[in-house]
N, C-alpha and C positions, 0 to 999 in steps of 0.2 A: 661418626656425625651423622645426626639424622636431618633428613631434609623436612622441612615444614610448609606444607601447601597451602596458601590462603585460599579461602573460599571467594571465587570473583562475584561480586555482586554489581548490581546497576542501579540506577534511579529508575523510578517507576515511570517517568516520561520514556525512556529507554525501552523497558519492558513493554510498555503500551505500543510502543511503534515496532517492536517485534512480533509483537502478538496481531497487530494491526486494526487496534480498537482504539476509540477515543479516550484518552486519560479522564478526563473529567466526568467520564459515564460509569467509570469502575467504581468498585466499591472502598469505602473509606481506608479500611486497611490496607488495601493494595495501593491507593494513593500516597498514604502515610508512611509506608516502610520502604525498605530495599529489598530487592529480589536477585537472589543469588540465582547462579546459572543452572543449577539443579532444580531451584523452583519453577524457572522458566521452562525446561525441558519436561518438568512434572504437568505444566500448564497446556504447554503444546502437545503434551501426548495424551492428557486426558483432562480435557477442558471441563471446568466446574460449569455449573449450569448458568452462571452471570455470564460468563466469557461466551458460552454457545448462545445465550440470548442476544449479547452484544453484537457478535458476528452476525447472528441471524436477522437481526431489526435495527441495528443502530442505536444512538446515532452513530454515524461512520466519519472517521477522519479523512480530511481531503484526497490523501492519495487513494485511499479507498473507493471514494465517491467517482474521483477521475477514473478510476478504472473501470467501475461499474458502468459509468456513462460511455467510456469509451472515446475520453477526450484528455488532455494533459492537464496539470494542475494549475497551468499558466491559461490554460483556455478555461477551466472554471472561474477564474479571478476574472478574465474578461466577460463571461457571462452574468458576473454578479454573484456568483455562488461563494459565498466566504465564510458560513456557519456549516457545521458538520451537519449531514442531513439522515434521515431515517431512510431504510429500506424501501418503506411506503414513499416517502417524496422522492425518490429516485424513480420508482417506478412511474411515479404520475409523471414527472418530468420525461421519461421514455415514450409515455403515452401522449404528451402534450407536443412533444417533437418542437420546442421553440425555435426559433430561427437563429439563435446564438449557438443551441445545441447540434443543429444541421450542420452549420459552419464548422465549428470545432471538429465535429466528428470528421469532416473533409477533410480539414487540415491533417487533422492525426493521421489518416489514411495516408495522405501524400507523404507525410514524414516518414512512415514505416516502409512505404514504396521506395522511398529513396535511400533510407536505410539499407533495404535489402539490394538494392542495385549497387551500393558502395561495397556493399559486402561481397557480393559475386564479383565485382572488379578486382577486389582485392585479392579474393580468391584464385582467380585467373591469373593475376601476376605472380602471386606466390608460385602457383604451378608451372609457369613459364621460367621464374627463377629456378626452380628444382630440375627443370629438363636441361637447363644452361649448362 
């Protein structure tokens, strides 16, 4: 008996998320089809020009915008940023340093600091438990 392996496919929205691009900015043929795992791997390994352009210039989805600004996705919403932004718009925000961005960056820094403290605490507890 031979085993037939089916090709794993995903919706364009899932593939766009994995590629870190805004779905609505992708070519129509990408949005209207399905993407196989092999196609996704090929896009990641050897991105076509449209993908390179989107990654470089945007518009970028919220997770990418948040990462580029150094804030959380919720922080973007609190700052009133609900639409995808281009790289140029992100750079302009970095230059302007609006009050909400400064506040959200500080909040994000505190969250990271607290996360590191908790991680260190857990590591110390684990080390003590190993010695016991």
